[in-house]
C-alpha positions in Angstrom: 145.0 88.0 89.8 142.1 87.9 87.0 139.2 86.2 87.2 138.1 83.2 85.8 135.5 84.8 82.7 132.2 82.3 83.9 132.8 83.8 87.4 133.0 87.2 86.8 130.4 87.6 84.7 127.8 86.1 87.5 129.2 87.8 90.7 131.5 90.8 90.9 134.4 89.7 92.3 134.1 85.9 91.3 137.0 84.2 91.3 139.2 86.8 92.8 141.2 85.9 96.3 140.8 89.0 98.2 143.2 89.3 101.8 142.0 90.8 104.2 143.4 92.6 107.2 142.0 93.2 110.2 143.8 96.2 112.7 143.1 97.3 116.6 140.4 99.8 115.9 136.9 99.9 117.5 135.9 99.8 114.1 137.5 96.4 113.4 133.6 94.9 113.9 132.6 96.3 110.7 135.0 94.5 109.0 133.2 91.1 110.1 130.7 92.7 107.6 132.5 93.5 104.9 134.4 89.7 104.8 130.6 88.8 104.8 129.9 91.0 101.9 132.8 90.3 99.9 132.1 86.9 99.9 128.0 87.0 99.0 130.0 89.1 95.9 132.1 86.2 95.0 135.4 86.2 96.5 137.4 84.1 98.4 138.2 86.1 101.5 141.0 85.3 103.8 141.7 87.2 106.7 144.8 88.1 109.0 144.5 90.4 112.1 146.9 92.0 114.4 147.1 91.4 118.0 145.3 94.6 119.2 142.6 93.2 116.4 141.8 89.7 118.0 140.9 91.8 121.3 138.1 93.5 119.3 136.6 90.7 117.3 137.6 87.2 117.6 139.7 85.2 114.9 137.0 82.5 115.1 134.2 85.1 113.9 136.2 85.8 111.2 136.7 81.8 110.1 133.3 81.4 110.7 132.7 84.0 107.6 135.2 82.8 105.4 135.6 79.3 105.8 139.5 79.9 105.9 142.0 79.7 108.6 142.4 83.3 110.3 146.1 84.1 111.0 147.0 86.3 113.8 150.6 85.1 114.3 152.7 84.0 111.7 154.5 81.0 114.1 151.4 79.6 115.2 150.0 79.5 111.5 148.9 76.2 109.4 151.3 76.7 107.1 155.2 78.0 107.2 156.1 81.1 105.9 152.0 82.1 106.2 152.5 85.4 105.6 154.6 84.6 102.1 152.3 82.3 101.5 149.5 84.5 102.1 150.4 87.2 100.1 151.3 85.3 97.0 147.5 84.1 96.7 146.2 87.6 97.0 144.9 89.2 93.9 144.1 92.3 96.2 145.1 93.1 100.1 142.5 95.0 101.4 143.3 96.5 105.5 140.0 97.7 107.1 140.0 99.5 109.5 143.5 100.4 109.3 144.8 102.3 112.7 147.1 105.6 112.7 149.8 102.6 113.8 149.3 100.6 110.7 149.6 103.2 108.5 153.2 104.2 109.9 153.9 100.3 110.1 153.3 100.0 106.1 154.9 103.5 105.4 158.2 102.7 106.9 158.8 99.2 105.8 158.3 97.9 109.7 156.7 94.8 110.4 155.4 93.7 113.7 152.2 91.5 112.5 150.9 89.8 110.5 149.2 92.6 108.5 152.2 94.3 107.8 154.3 91.5 107.0 151.7 91.0 104.4 151.3 94.0 103.2 155.4 94.0 102.7 155.4 90.3 101.1 152.9 90.8 98.6 152.6 92.4 95.2 148.8 92.2 94.9 147.4 96.0 94.5 146.4 97.3 98.0 143.3 99.4 99.5 143.2 101.0 102.8 140.3 102.2 104.4 141.5 104.4 107.7 139.7 104.6 111.0 141.1 106.7 114.0 140.3 109.6 116.3 140.2 112.6 114.1 143.3 114.5 116.0 145.2 111.4 114.7 143.8 111.7 111.2 145.0 115.6 111.0 148.0 114.8 112.7 150.8 116.1 110.2 153.0 112.5 110.7 149.3 110.5 109.8 149.5 112.8 106.6 152.9 112.2 105.8 152.1 108.4 105.7 149.1 108.6 103.9 151.3 110.7 100.9 153.8 107.9 100.8 151.5 105.5 100.4 149.7 107.0 98.1 153.0 107.9 95.8 153.7 104.2 96.1 150.5 103.2 94.3 148.4 102.3 97.8 144.7 103.1 97.3 142.5 104.7 100.3 138.7 105.1 100.7 137.7 106.9 103.3 137.9 108.3 106.3 134.5 109.6 106.7 133.0 112.1 108.6 130.4 111.8 111.7 130.7 110.2 115.2 133.6 109.2 116.5 134.4 106.4 119.5 134.7 109.3 121.4 131.7 110.6 121.2 133.1 113.9 119.3 132.1 115.2 115.9 135.2 114.7 112.9 136.8 112.7 110.1 138.1 109.7 111.4 135.0 107.0 110.8 135.8 103.8 108.8 134.1 104.3 105.3 131.1 102.4 104.7 131.0 98.6 104.0 129.5 99.0 100.8 132.0 102.0 99.7 134.7 99.7 100.4 133.6 97.1 98.2 132.7 99.5 95.7 136.4 100.7 96.2 138.0 97.6 95.9 136.2 96.9 92.3 137.2 99.8 91.3 140.5 99.7 92.0 140.5 95.9 90.6 138.9 97.5 87.4 141.7 100.1 87.0 144.4 97.4 87.4 143.0 95.0 84.7 139.7 95.5 83.2 139.2 95.3 79.5 137.8 99.1 79.6 140.7 101.0 81.1 140.9 104.3 79.2 137.3 104.2 78.1 134.9 106.5 78.7 131.2 104.5 78.9 128.0 106.5 79.2 125.0 104.8 80.2 121.3 106.3 81.4 119.1 105.1 83.9 116.0 105.3 85.1 112.8 107.1 83.8 111.9 110.3 83.4 108.9 112.4 85.0 107.1 115.2 82.7 105.6 117.9 85.1 101.7 118.2 85.0 101.6 120.9 88.0 104.1 121.8 90.8 102.6 118.1 92.8 101.9 115.3 90.2 103.9 114.1 86.6 103.4 111.8 84.2 106.3 109.0 84.2 106.6 105.1 84.3 107.7 102.1 85.9 111.3 102.1 85.6 113.6 101.3 88.6 116.3 102.1 87.0 118.3 98.8 88.1 119.7 97.5 85.0 121.6 100.7 84.0 122.8 101.1 87.0 124.0 97.5 86.9 125.4 98.7 83.5 127.4 102.0 85.0 128.9 99.2 87.7 130.0 96.7 85.3 131.5 99.2 83.2 133.3 100.6 86.4 134.6 96.9 87.2 136.1 96.7 83.7 138.3 99.4 84.3 136.1 102.3 82.5 135.4 105.8 83.4 131.5 106.0 84.0 129.3 108.7 83.5 125.6 107.7 85.0 122.8 109.8 83.8 119.5 108.9 85.6 116.2 110.1 86.0 114.5 110.2 89.5 115.4 106.5 91.7 115.1 105.4 94.7 119.3 103.3 94.4 122.2 104.7 95.9 125.2 106.2 93.7 127.3 103.0 92.5 131.0 104.2 94.1 133.6 105.7 91.9 130.7 106.5 89.0 130.1 110.0 88.0 125.8 110.7 88.7 124.0 112.8 87.3 120.6 113.6 88.4 118.1 114.5 85.9 114.2 114.7 86.1 112.8 115.5 82.7 113.6 114.2 78.8 115.0 117.5 78.4 117.5 117.4 81.1 117.9 114.1 80.0 119.2 114.8 76.8 121.0 118.2 77.6 123.1 116.1 80.4 123.7 113.3 77.2 124.7 115.9 74.8 127.4 116.9 77.0 128.7 113.2 78.4 128.7 111.5 75.3 131.5 114.4 73.5 133.8 112.1 74.0 132.5 109.1 74.6 133.9 105.7 73.7 130.6 104.1 74.1 127.0 105.0 75.3 124.3 102.6 76.6 121.0 104.0 76.9 118.7 102.3 79.2 116.5 104.7 80.8 113.2 104.8 79.7 112.1 108.7 78.9 108.9 109.3 78.6 107.9 109.6 74.6 105.1 112.4 75.7 104.9 114.9 77.9 101.8 117.5 79.2 101.5 120.7 76.7 101.0 123.0 79.1 101.9 122.1 83.0 99.7 123.9 85.0 101.6 127.0 87.1 99.5 125.7 90.7 97.9 122.4 91.9 95.5 121.5 89.8 92.0 121.0 92.0 89.4 119.8 90.5 86.0 121.2 90.3 82.8 120.4 92.2 80.8 117.6 89.9 83.9 117.0 87.8 84.1 113.6 86.2 86.8 113.9 83.9 89.7 115.8 82.6 91.2 116.3 79.8 95.1 116.1 79.1 96.6 117.6 75.9 100.2 115.4 75.6 103.5 117.0 73.8 105.8 114.9 72.2 109.5 114.8 73.3 112.4 114.9 71.4 113.9 111.0 70.6 117.1 111.1 72.8 118.9 108.5 70.7 117.7 109.6 67.5 119.1 113.2 68.3 122.7 112.2 70.1 125.1 112.6 67.5 127.9 110.7 69.3 128.7 107.8 71.8 131.1 105.7 70.0 129.4 102.3 70.1 125.7 103.2 70.8 123.3 100.6 72.5 119.9 101.2 72.8 116.8 99.1 74.9 113.8 98.0 73.8 110.9 97.2 76.6 108.7 96.2 75.3 104.7 94.3 75.8 104.3 92.6 72.4 105.8 92.4 69.0 109.6 92.6 70.3 111.6 91.7 67.6 109.4 93.9 65.1 110.2 96.9 67.5 113.2 96.3 68.3 114.5 96.2 64.7 112.9 99.5 64.0 114.4 101.2 66.5 117.2 99.6 65.9 117.5 101.4 62.4 116.1 104.4 63.1 118.1 105.5 66.3 121.4 104.4 64.4 122.6 102.0 66.7 125.2 98.7 66.7 122.9 96.7 68.6 119.7 96.7 70.8 118.7 95.2 74.0 115.3 93.6 74.1 113.1 92.5 76.8 109.5 91.3 77.4 108.3 93.3 80.4 105.5 91.2 80.9 107.9 87.7 81.4 108.4 86.5 84.8 111.6 88.0 85.9 111.7 90.3 83.7 109.3 93.2 84.3 110.2 96.4 86.1 111.7 96.5 89.6 113.1 92.7 89.1 116.5 91.6 89.9 117.0 89.2 86.8 116.0 89.8 82.9 115.9 88.0 80.6 117.0 89.6 77.3 117.3 89.4 73.4 119.8 91.4 71.6 119.3 92.5 68.1 122.3 93.2 66.2 122.8 96.2 63.0 124.1 93.3 61.0 121.4 91.2 61.0 122.3 88.4 64.2 120.0 87.6 66.9 121.2 86.4 69.9 119.0 85.4 72.4 120.2 85.3 76.5 118.9 83.1 79.4 116.9 84.3 82.4 120.4 86.2 84.2 120.8 88.7 87.0 121.0 92.1 86.1 124.7 92.2 86.4 125.1 89.8 84.4 123.1 90.8 81.9 125.4 94.0 81.8 128.2 92.0 81.4 127.0 90.6 78.1 126.2 94.1 77.4 129.8 95.0 77.6 131.4 91.9 76.3 129.7 93.0 72.8 130.9 96.7 73.4 134.6 95.6 74.2 134.5 93.7 71.2 133.3 95.8 69.1 136.0 98.8 70.6 138.7 96.5 70.1 138.4 96.8 66.1 137.6 100.5 65.8 
């Protein structure tokens, strides 16, 4: 089920109807957090459970989190043929946690419970997050069932490695909730996203130019805008390469992350990534200058020293240097004369359009969750966008990118 455009542009799963299947694993308690997180990113969530799962977490817990009836027994559900009706409503079916028994039922078409019944009845894409003891996961029967399900188009996320319920270390932990949500968004983008088959390259964060082995010259960029663009492109089905300077952000699920530190490293990484790119969105804030001669050892202040002279050398202009990239989008983070500076960069860097924002404006500075931008196009058009979340801004940018790609 495709989401409504307005909902999707605001929240990653806005307009999506997600059915969450919960089976009898100790990890079932994490499914409550998953249900909550799915709603926070816009999904309508409906839960079906096995009787074993209901012994770990009560159905009331999920009903309270989703605002909808949780179905454990088809015969006591509030609607006739609940498994069929729920399956028809599903835009995606997520089973988390999925036990070894659940995988066997899915692989062989057995339907002893609401989870397997719904899986057999739905035509929606299915995402499975296994959770079990490592010996059960590695058993040939389980691996054969997994292979069968993969061949039928079922997507898997996890299991992870770590401490299991038994106290032993091994593979079998339920994937982290953030990874399950990321895998769902990736799967749905691959099903119906308008950037399927496209390669989108995004840069993010600031760079750090060494002054000595301890200190560097950098800026205040948090990388949040670039990461939001990378996630939004992934959600629309693109293969995404994210080249990022040092940031305090988790790598987005399903996105190829290339970590760099200096402008020179970022340029090299982008030259390789853009060789086959359909679009480049340069949201990074690379340093214009670098210390000319970084000290090999930590610089120490001399007794009585009151100042230090620093000679800076100009860094290469990444966008002006890069030759490829397909549709090219730049950013102009300014503190004054926004339009004048943005338009000048637009021509100098051979861009299709540039995203200008006043970093001194409320809600638009470094590290914020929101941004207010103006789009300056190569054909002279100017679009002023309202204050929005950075994810919504990312979607607005990608709307224009997708439109340009559709005519090429």
